[in-house]
N, C-alpha and C positions, 0 to 999 in steps of 0.2 A: 502493500499498499505506499504511494508518495505520499510524503506529508510536505504541506505548504509554508511557508514561513510569509506572515506578514510583516512587510515594513511600512514604516512611516510614508511613503510616498504613494501607497495605495488608500484609495478613499475609501471610505466607511460605506459599505454598502448593506441596505435593509429591503425587507421584503413591503409592500404596501398590500395591507388586510386584504381590499379588496380586490385588485387587478392580479397580485400577486408577482408584478413587475418587481424586478430588482432596482434601485435607484440608489444613489448616496443620498446621505440624511439631510443636505440641503436642498433636495428636491420632495422631501417628505415633511408632514406636522407629526409630531409624538403627542400620544393622547397616554398618560400615567393612570395604572391603578395604585392608590396609596391608602392602608387602612380602611379599604372599602370604599374607598370613593372615587370616582374617576374623575381628572382633571387634566387640563390641557398643558403640556409642558412647552412651553417657546424655547428654553433654552438648551433640552434635549439633554440634560445632566442631572434632572430628581431621579431619586431614586426608587425603585417601587418597578413592576412587571407594567413595560410598556409594550406600545402598537402605533405602527407606523402608517399613514395613508398619504397618497400624492396629492400636491399642495393642488387638486383643481377641484371647483364650485361642483361641476355636473358628477364628479367621483364622489365626493361627498355627498351629495344630495342622493346619489343611489345607496352608498354607504347606510345613510337613514334611511332609507325604506326598507333594506336588510338588515339592519340592526349589525355591520360588519362585527364592529370591537366586542359584542357580546362572548363569540366564541374564544376570541383571542386573550382577551382579558376574564375568561372563567367568570363573568358575573353580568347580572342586568345593567344596562347603558341606559339612562336618561336619554332622551334625544335632546336636550337641551344641548348636550356636548359639540354637537354636528353641528347645532346655531353658531357657538362660540367658533368651530373651526371655520364656516361660511365666513364669519365678520372678519378672521383674521384673513382668507384669502381672495375677499372682494376689496378690503384696505390696501391690500398690495399690488392691485390693478391699477 
């Protein structure tokens, strides 16, 4: 089995919970579960179980319909978190 080493020059790649695309952390938004609550993590450094979604309004709307974070965070997720994500994406446009 071939082992690969990660160097600092390689980007941090994560997978979108809805599209399963592998993207860099700069192209994604992070949601984190801390002590039974789900919060938006704009810094990407908060402790807890994290899940990533592509920073695209259409993808976030589809994720809200499917409640895409529920499986990866292993809990029920309020739809308010998707509204927060939409505000962040729409403010960047």
